[in-house]
C-alpha positions in Angstrom: 0.1 0.2 -0.1 1.6 3.6 -1.1 0.4 6.5 1.0 0.5 10.3 0.8 1.0 11.9 4.0 -0.2 15.7 3.8 2.3 17.5 6.1 2.2 20.9 5.1 0.4 23.2 7.4 1.3 25.6 9.8 0.2 24.0 13.4 -0.9 27.5 14.2 -3.3 26.3 17.1 -0.6 24.2 18.6 1.6 26.8 19.1 4.0 27.0 21.0 4.7 23.9 20.3 5.1 24.4 16.6 7.3 27.8 16.6 10.3 25.7 15.4 8.5 22.3 14.5 6.1 21.4 12.2 2.7 19.5 13.9 3.3 16.1 12.4 7.1 16.2 13.5 5.9 17.1 17.8 6.5 14.1 19.6 3.9 11.5 20.7 5.8 9.6 23.7 9.2 10.3 22.5 8.7 9.9 18.6 7.4 12.5 16.3 3.6 11.8 15.4 4.4 11.5 11.5 6.8 8.4 12.7 3.9 6.6 14.3 1.6 6.9 11.7 4.7 5.3 9.7 4.7 2.9 12.0 1.1 2.2 11.5 1.3 1.8 8.2 4.6 -0.6 7.4 1.7 -2.8 9.9 -0.3 -2.7 6.9 2.4 -3.2 4.1 3.3 0.2 3.7 6.5 0.5 1.7 6.5 3.9 -0.2 5.3 7.4 1.2 5.0 10.3 -0.5 5.6 13.2 1.9 3.8 16.7 1.1 5.6 19.7 3.1 5.6 23.1 3.1 6.0 24.7 6.9 9.9 23.9 8.1 9.9 21.6 5.2 13.3 20.8 5.8 12.6 19.2 9.4 11.0 16.3 7.7 14.2 16.1 5.6 16.9 16.3 8.2 15.1 13.7 10.1 13.4 11.0 7.8 16.1 11.5 5.1 15.1 8.9 1.8 13.5 6.4 4.6 15.7 3.9 4.7 16.6 3.7 8.5 12.9 3.6 8.8 12.2 0.9 6.3 10.0 2.6 4.0 11.3 4.7 0.4 10.0 8.4 1.0 9.5 10.6 -1.5 9.1 14.9 -1.3 6.9 17.3 -2.6 7.1 20.6 -1.5 5.0 23.5 -1.9 6.3 27.1 -1.2 2.9 28.6 0.1 0.3 26.3 0.6 -2.5 25.0 -1.8 -4.9 23.4 0.3 -5.5 19.7 0.8 -6.4 19.3 -2.7 -3.7 21.2 -4.5 -1.3 18.8 -2.3 -3.0 16.1 -3.7 -2.9 17.0 -7.4 0.9 18.0 -7.0 1.9 14.0 -5.6 -0.5 12.5 -8.8 2.9 11.4 -10.7 3.6 8.9 -7.9 0.2 7.4 -7.9 -1.1 4.8 -10.6 -2.6 2.2 -8.6 -5.4 2.8 -5.2 -3.7 5.1 -2.4 -3.8 6.2 1.1 -4.0 9.6 1.7 -3.6 10.8 5.3 -3.5 14.0 7.0 -0.4 13.8 8.9 -1.4 16.0 12.3 -4.1 13.3 13.6 -3.9 9.6 15.3 -6.4 7.1 14.7 -7.2 3.4 14.9 -8.6 2.8 11.5 -7.4 -0.4 9.7 -6.2 0.5 6.6 -5.3 -3.2 5.3 -9.4 -3.6 5.6 -10.5 0.1 4.8 -8.5 -0.8 1.2 -11.1 -4.6 1.3 -14.1 -2.2 2.2 -13.1 0.8 -1.0 -12.4 -2.4 -3.6 -16.0 -4.4 -2.0 -17.8 -0.9 -2.6 -16.2 -0.4 -6.0 -15.5 3.1 -4.9 -13.9 5.6 -6.6 -12.8 7.3 -3.4 -13.4 5.8 -0.1 -13.6 8.5 3.0 -13.0 7.4 6.6 -15.0 8.6 8.8 -15.4 9.2 12.7 -18.8 9.1 15.2 -18.7 12.6 17.0 -21.7 13.2 19.5 -21.4 16.9 18.5 -20.7 17.3 14.7 -21.6 21.2 14.4 -18.1 22.3 14.6 -17.0 19.8 11.5 -17.6 18.6 8.2 -20.1 16.3 8.2 -20.7 13.2 5.7 -24.4 11.9 5.3 -24.6 8.6 3.5 -27.3 6.1 2.4 -28.2 2.6 3.3 -25.5 0.9 0.9 -22.5 3.3 2.4 -22.1 5.7 -0.2 -21.8 9.9 0.5 -24.9 11.6 -0.9 -23.7 14.8 0.7 -21.2 17.1 2.9 -22.3 20.0 5.0 -19.6 22.3 6.6 -20.5 22.8 10.5 -24.5 22.5 10.0 -26.6 24.2 12.9 -28.2 21.8 15.3 -31.2 21.5 14.0 -29.6 20.5 10.1 -27.8 17.3 12.3 -28.7 14.3 10.0 -25.4 12.4 11.0 -22.7 11.9 13.5 -19.9 10.8 11.3 -17.0 13.3 10.3 -14.6 13.9 8.0 -11.5 11.6 9.4 -8.8 12.8 7.2 -7.7 9.7 5.9 -8.8 8.5 2.4 -8.3 6.0 -0.4 -8.3 7.4 -4.0 -8.0 5.7 -7.3 -5.4 7.4 -9.4 -8.1 8.5 -12.4 -9.6 10.9 -10.0 -6.5 12.9 -9.4 -7.5 14.3 -12.8 -10.8 15.9 -11.5 -8.6 18.4 -9.2 -7.4 21.5 -10.6 -3.6 22.4 -10.8 -1.9 25.4 -10.1 -4.0 26.6 -7.3 -5.5 26.1 -3.7 -8.1 23.3 -3.9 -10.0 22.1 -0.4 -10.7 18.4 -0.9 -13.2 18.7 1.4 -15.2 21.7 0.2 -14.9 21.7 -3.3 -13.1 18.1 -4.8 -16.2 16.3 -2.9 -18.9 17.8 -3.7 -17.7 17.9 -7.2 -17.5 14.0 -7.4 -20.8 13.7 -6.6 -22.2 15.9 -8.8 -20.1 14.1 -11.6 -21.7 10.9 -10.4 -19.0 9.5 -9.0 -18.7 6.7 -6.2 -17.8 7.8 -2.8 -17.9 5.2 -0.2 -18.0 6.1 3.7 -15.4 3.9 6.1 -17.3 3.8 9.5 -14.8 2.0 11.1 -12.9 3.8 13.6 -13.3 4.1 17.2 -10.6 6.2 18.5 -9.2 9.8 16.4 -7.7 12.6 17.2 -6.2 15.8 15.7 -3.5 17.0 17.3 -4.7 20.3 16.5 -4.4 21.7 20.1 -2.5 21.9 23.1 -5.0 20.1 25.0 -5.5 17.7 22.6 -1.6 17.1 22.7 -2.1 16.6 26.6 -5.1 14.5 25.4 -3.4 12.1 23.3 -0.8 10.7 26.3 -3.6 10.8 28.8 -5.4 8.2 26.5 -2.5 6.0 25.7 -1.2 6.0 29.6 -5.1 5.1 30.2 -4.9 2.0 27.8 -7.5 4.2 25.3 -5.0 4.2 22.6 -2.1 1.8 22.1 1.3 2.6 20.4 4.3 0.2 20.8 5.2 0.1 24.4 9.3 -0.3 23.9 9.8 2.3 26.1 7.5 2.1 29.2 9.4 1.4 32.3 9.5 -1.9 34.0 12.3 -2.9 36.3 14.1 -5.0 33.6 14.9 -1.7 31.9 17.5 0.1 34.3 20.3 -1.4 32.5 18.9 -0.7 29.1 19.7 2.7 27.2 21.8 4.2 29.7 18.9 4.4 32.1 19.9 5.3 35.8 17.4 5.7 38.4 18.6 6.1 42.1 17.6 3.3 44.6 16.1 6.0 46.7 14.1 7.6 44.0 10.4 6.2 43.1 8.3 5.5 40.0 5.0 5.3 39.7 3.7 3.9 36.6 2.6 4.4 34.1 5.9 6.6 32.5 7.9 6.2 29.4 11.3 6.9 29.3 13.5 7.5 26.5 17.7 7.1 26.5 20.0 8.3 28.9 17.4 9.2 31.4 18.9 10.1 34.7 16.4 10.0 37.8 18.5 11.2 41.2 18.0 10.3 44.7 14.7 11.1 46.5 13.1 12.2 43.3 9.1 11.2 42.4 8.5 10.7 39.0 5.0 9.3 37.5 2.4 8.5 37.4 1.5 9.4 33.8 4.8 11.2 32.8 7.0 11.2 29.4 10.4 11.9 29.7 12.4 12.3 26.4 15.8 11.1 25.6 18.5 12.4 28.0 16.6 14.4 30.8 18.1 14.6 33.8 15.4 14.9 37.1 17.4 16.1 40.1 17.0 15.4 43.4 13.8 15.3 45.4 12.0 16.2 42.3 8.2 15.6 41.9 7.1 15.1 38.2 3.7 14.0 37.3 1.3 14.1 34.7 3.5 15.5 32.2 5.5 15.4 29.0 8.7 16.4 28.9 10.9 17.0 25.2 14.6 15.7 24.9 17.5 17.2 26.8 15.6 18.5 29.6 17.5 19.4 32.8 15.5 19.7 36.2 17.5 20.5 39.4 17.0 20.0 42.3 13.6 20.2 44.5 11.3 20.8 41.8 7.3 20.4 41.3 6.2 19.7 37.9 2.6 18.8 37.4 0.2 18.9 34.7 3.0 21.1 32.2 4.9 20.4 29.5 8.3 21.2 29.3 9.8 21.6 25.6 13.3 20.4 24.5 16.6 21.5 25.8 14.9 23.7 28.6 16.9 24.0 32.0 14.7 24.0 34.9 16.1 25.8 38.3 16.0 25.0 41.4 13.1 25.3 44.2 10.4 26.1 40.6 7.0 25.3 40.7 5.2 24.7 37.3 1.6 23.6 37.2 -0.5 24.0 34.4 2.1 25.3 32.1 4.3 24.9 29.0 7.5 25.9 29.1 10.0 26.8 26.7 13.5 27.4 25.9 13.1 31.2 26.3 10.8 30.4 29.3 7.5 31.5 27.8 4.8 30.3 30.2 1.4 29.4 28.7 -1.6 28.0 30.4 -2.6 24.5 29.4 -6.0 23.4 30.3 -5.5 20.4 32.3 
């Protein structure tokens, strides 16, 4: 299965986490969100990826390269200015000659790509759109479908009285390559607002795949915190290789003082040092090369790579971004802490 990942967004609502990173590169349990989604694609046999980028495009290439180190072949298509979802898909047209997956790179979900492809083939669809159920669809693009599972109309942010469906566009599609000829070239195009309605008008088959139980758009700091809570709470499953267990003490240069306490669950990166009297957990992610000083208390928080926390520091319900130094006796609660010492409220 070949795939196109749309990774060109600015991530404005996720700032300050995206001040220096494109949104798909923000770490989820210590790995970029995009890498987590690549891992999921590989489970379903994915081998070749086209990555459509715009904002801070160099960050993708410097991390992933040609993809060999990740078991993939990666091609890059970069825009100077954003062309919308439809424009980004059109720009990748030359790479696809059979049905392929399209994935908005800023979401995380449990959609079974293999089953979705089978559904696409069974429905003899031109396009298949993954949809997810929400209680209140008035802030989303709603898909109405018939009893055979084909889309009949799209409604953008309907009023409560207009709601006839609770299924919204999940940002995951399967396209037959011929459909790309229906997308205008050289201008901004919205696949959601322009391409899909046009396809229905022209009589193309647009199937709606509704087998999604977990879906989250990492659009805000609150949602970023939520995905970590959901992973720690077992609502969403990822590889468990970094979750702490006693047997991990001698692995990846992990050093935990005998008087430190680990309150599971926690997720620990490489070269993590936790010093005497410190209490870490529950629900704590420590990135690579983090140092937690003596008598610190860290709970319900996410620390990115290369964070040093001095002695007697309390960090609760907060995000500490990469390369930060947190001085003695500090207390941070419901904050995002950046290298420039800017502090912003996080809804806990």
